[in-house]
C-alpha positions as CSV (number, residue, x, y, z in Angstrom):
1,M,-2.8,13.9,-1.7
2,R,-5.1,10.5,-2.1
3,Y,-8.3,13.1,-3.7
4,S,-7.1,14.5,-6.9
5,D,-7.5,17.5,-8.3
6,S,-11.4,17.0,-9.9
7,E,-12.8,14.9,-6.8
8,L,-11.1,18.2,-4.4
9,L,-13.7,20.6,-7.0
10,F,-16.2,18.3,-6.6
11,L,-16.0,18.3,-2.2
12,N,-15.8,22.2,-2.9
13,N,-19.1,22.3,-5.3
14,M,-20.7,19.4,-3.1
15,F,-19.8,20.1,0.9
16,A,-18.2,24.1,0.4
17,E,-21.5,25.2,1.8
18,G,-23.0,21.6,2.1
19,Y,-22.5,21.1,6.5
20,D,-26.3,19.7,7.3
21,L,-25.9,16.8,3.4
22,L,-22.3,15.9,5.6
23,V,-24.1,15.6,8.9
24,L,-26.7,13.5,7.5
25,I,-23.7,10.9,5.3
26,R,-23.4,11.0,8.9
27,K,-26.1,10.1,10.5
28,F,-27.2,7.1,7.5
29,L,-24.3,5.4,8.5
30,L,-24.6,5.1,11.6
31,Q,-28.2,3.9,11.4
32,G,-29.8,7.2,12.4
33,E,-33.2,7.6,12.3
34,M,-34.5,9.3,9.2
35,T,-37.6,11.2,9.0
36,E,-39.0,11.1,5.0
37,H,-37.6,14.1,3.7
38,E,-34.0,13.0,5.2
39,K,-35.1,9.7,3.0
40,K,-35.7,11.3,-0.1
41,L,-32.6,13.2,-0.7
42,F,-30.5,9.6,-0.5
43,E,-32.4,9.2,-4.1
44,G,-30.6,9.1,-7.1
45,F,-27.6,10.1,-5.7
46,N,-24.4,10.6,-7.2
47,P,-22.7,8.2,-8.5
48,D,-18.9,9.7,-8.1
49,L,-19.9,11.7,-5.0
50,I,-20.8,7.6,-3.7
51,K,-17.2,7.0,-5.0
52,I,-15.9,9.7,-3.4
53,L,-17.2,8.9,0.6
54,R,-16.4,5.3,-0.7
55,K,-12.7,6.7,-0.9
56,T,-13.4,8.6,2.4
57,Y,-14.9,6.3,4.8
58,L,-14.2,2.3,3.0
59,P,-10.7,2.8,1.8
60,E,-9.2,0.6,-0.5
61,I,-5.4,-0.3,-1.4
62,D,-4.6,2.1,-4.3
63,L,-1.3,1.4,-5.8
64,N,-1.5,5.0,-7.7
65,C,-1.9,6.6,-4.7
66,P,0.6,9.3,-3.3
67,I,4.2,7.3,-2.1
68,G,3.2,7.6,2.1
69,Q,-0.5,7.5,1.6
70,I,-1.3,4.2,0.5
71,V,-4.0,2.9,3.7
72,D,-6.7,0.6,3.9
73,L,-8.8,0.2,6.8
74,W,-6.3,-3.5,8.2
75,S,-3.4,-1.5,7.9
76,N,-3.7,0.2,11.2
77,I,-4.0,-3.1,13.4
78,D,-0.6,-3.4,15.6
79,T,0.2,-6.8,14.6
80,K,4.3,-6.9,15.6
81,N,4.0,-5.5,18.8
82,K,1.3,-8.7,20.4
83,D,0.7,-11.8,20.0
84,V,-2.0,-13.7,18.3
85,E,-4.6,-13.7,21.2
86,S,-4.2,-10.3,22.3
87,T,-4.7,-8.8,18.2
88,A,-7.9,-11.5,17.9
89,P,-10.0,-9.2,19.4
90,D,-9.0,-6.5,17.8
91,M,-9.1,-7.7,14.2
92,E,-12.7,-9.5,15.2
93,S,-13.3,-6.0,16.2
94,R,-12.0,-4.9,11.8
95,K,-14.1,-7.2,10.4
96,I,-16.9,-5.9,11.7
97,L,-16.6,-2.0,11.1
98,V,-15.3,-3.8,7.3
99,D,-17.8,-5.5,7.0
100,Y,-20.5,-3.0,8.5
101,L,-19.4,-0.1,6.2
102,K,-19.7,-2.2,3.0
103,E,-23.1,-2.9,4.3
104,R,-23.9,1.0,4.4
105,F,-22.6,2.0,0.7
106,D,-24.0,-1.0,-0.7
107,A,-27.6,0.2,1.8
108,L,-26.7,3.8,-0.1
109,T,-26.6,2.3,-3.9
110,E,-28.6,0.5,-3.8
111,N,-31.1,3.0,-2.4
112,R,-32.4,2.0,1.0
113,F,-31.9,2.7,4.9
114,D,-31.6,-1.4,6.8
115,S,-28.5,-3.6,6.6
116,K,-27.7,-7.2,8.1
117,I,-25.3,-5.4,10.5
118,K,-27.6,-3.6,13.4
119,F,-25.7,-0.6,15.0
120,D,-28.0,-0.2,17.9
121,E,-26.7,-4.2,18.7
122,L,-23.3,-3.5,18.4
123,G,-24.0,-1.6,22.6
124,Y,-23.5,-3.6,25.8
125,S,-25.2,-5.9,26.6
126,E,-26.1,-8.3,29.3
127,N,-26.9,-11.4,27.0
128,K,-23.7,-11.8,25.0
129,S,-20.4,-13.2,26.6
130,K,-17.8,-10.5,27.9
131,Y,-15.5,-11.6,25.2
132,Q,-18.7,-10.4,22.5
133,N,-18.8,-6.6,24.5
134,F,-15.7,-6.0,24.5
135,I,-15.6,-7.2,20.3
136,D,-18.6,-4.9,19.5
137,L,-18.2,-2.1,21.9
138,S,-14.9,-2.2,20.1
139,A,-16.2,-1.9,16.8
140,R,-18.8,0.0,18.0
141,N,-16.4,2.9,19.0
142,S,-14.4,2.6,16.5
143,L,-17.4,2.8,13.8
144,I,-17.9,6.4,15.8
145,Q,-14.7,7.5,15.4
146,H,-13.4,6.7,12.2
147,I,-17.0,7.7,10.9
148,D,-17.1,11.1,12.6
149,F,-12.9,12.4,11.8
150,Q,-13.0,10.9,7.7
151,T,-16.6,13.3,8.6
152,G,-14.4,16.2,9.8
153,Q,-12.0,15.8,6.9
154,L,-14.4,15.6,3.7
155,W,-15.2,18.7,5.4
156,I,-11.9,20.3,5.7
157,L,-11.2,19.1,1.9
158,A,-14.4,20.8,0.8
159,G,-13.3,24.5,3.0
160,Q,-10.2,24.2,0.7
161,K,-9.6,26.7,-1.6
162,K,-10.1,26.5,-5.2
163,E,-6.0,25.0,-5.7
164,N,-4.9,21.9,-8.3
165,I,-2.4,20.1,-6.5
166,H,0.4,21.5,-8.0
167,E,-0.6,25.0,-6.0
168,I,-1.1,23.3,-3.4
169,Q,2.3,21.1,-3.4
170,K,3.9,24.8,-4.2
171,R,2.2,27.0,-1.6
172,L,3.4,23.6,0.9
173,F,6.8,24.3,-0.3
174,R,6.9,27.5,0.2
175,D,5.5,28.2,3.6
176,S,7.9,24.9,4.7
177,S,11.1,27.0,4.2
178,K,10.8,29.9,6.2
């Protein structure tokens, strides 16, 4: 599992009864409009939480993670079954996604809410070329799917029983032998 026992415990303590906080984090990452009260909740965000959120939403290759779990945001672009021309839009779109998430985490770390890349500007516009609309909409849709999926993963991890990795592996092995 990509998360250590202490990270799982932290997630459990933070989100097991903190569904609203997860929704707020998702809202922040997607640049949703926030009330002053919601903005205040981000002041002095726990650095350990930011580290786990970054690991979840903006994973980097970790050569110490378990076998079969190395991942980053570039690893699932299909380059085997496509040529350069048909892969270029995917790569450009992914670059926007990666840059966007980096900016959001810089904003979170610096306790600000602005970013150079505006989520709303990734929507369709008659002022952009078809190609640019395709790239931007692909990035936008990927951001929505990725952020929502990872938020759901955090919710699932937070709701798990408080057991360590060895207990999880033992339970899974026991269940798989039935």
